[in-house]
N, C-alpha and C positions, 0 to 999 in steps of 0.2 A: 330789230326786226320783229314784227308781231307774229303771233302764231299762225294767222291765216296766210301770210306771205311765205312763212317757212314751209307750211304744208303744201302750198302751191308749187314751191320749188322742188319739194320731194316728189310730188306727183309728176311734175315736168321731167324730172330725172328718170323716174320709172318709165314714163312714156318713151323717152329716148332710148333707154336700155332695152325695152321690149322691141322697139323698132329695129335696133341694131341686131339683137339676137334673132329677130325674124328674117334678117338678111335683106332688109329693104332700105333704100335711100329715102331721104326726105321727099324727093320728087315722086318716087314710086308710091310711097304711102299717100301722098297728097292726091295723086291720080286715082288710086283705088278708093279713097274716101270722098272724092269729089270736092277737094279743097285746093287752094293755091299753095304752092310750096312755101312761100313766106309765112303762111298761117301755121304750118307744121313747125317751122323755125321759131316763131313767136311762142307757140305752145310749149315747145321743149326748152325754151329759155325762161319759162315762167312769166312771160309778159302778157299772155293772153289767157283768159279764163276758158275752161273747157266745160261744155254743157254735158248733162247726163247722157243725152243721146250720143254725143261724140265719144264719151268714155266707153259706151257699149260698142260703138263702131271700132274704136281702137282695140278694145279687148278681143273682138271677133277677128279682126285683121291680124293681130299679133299673136293670137291663140294664147292669151293669158286671162286670168280671172279678173273681173272688174274689182273685186275686193282687194286684190293685190295692188292694182293701179291706184285705188283710193286709200291705201295705207290702212286697210281694215283687217288684214289677216293677223292671226295670232302667231306668235313665234313657234308654237308647237304644231301649227297647221302648215306643214311643208309639202303636203301631198301634191299641190299644183306644181311646185318647183321640181319635185321628183318626176312627175308626169312629163313636164317639159324636158328635163334632162334625158329621160328615157327616149322620148320622141327624137331628140337631136342625136343621141347616141345610135339609135336605130338607123340613121341615115349614113353612118360612117362605115368605112371598110374596116376589116379586122385589124389591120396594122395601125389605122388611125385611132381605133379604140384603145389599142395598147399604148399609144402615145399619151392619150388622155389619162389612162390609168397611171402611167409613169409620172405625169404632172401631179396628179392627186396625191401620190405617195410622197412627193417632196413638199407639199403644202404643210404649214405649221398646224399642229393639232391643238 
C-alpha cells in the first residue's frame, strides 16, 4: 500500500472516531453536512477523497481541529485533545466522572 492510501485510511479513521465521539450517526452527520449517508460511509472507509472544504465542515461539526483530522498535529501538541476531554467531562454527572477516573486509574501507564 502506498503512502497516499495509508494516509487516506488514517484520515478516514479519524473522521469516523470524531463522528462517534461527537455522538452522531452517519445519517445525522450526512444530514447536517448536506451529504448522502453513503458518502459518509465511503469517506470513513477511505474509498472517497475528502475536499478541503469538507474537512473544514467535518472539523466544525465534530468540534475537532482540522490539523488533527489531517494528521498534522505534533505529539507534544495535545491541547485540542485535552480541550475535547474537558468539554466531554463537563457534560457528565459527578458519579459518571468518578467512573471515568476509576477507568483511567486501571489503564496501563
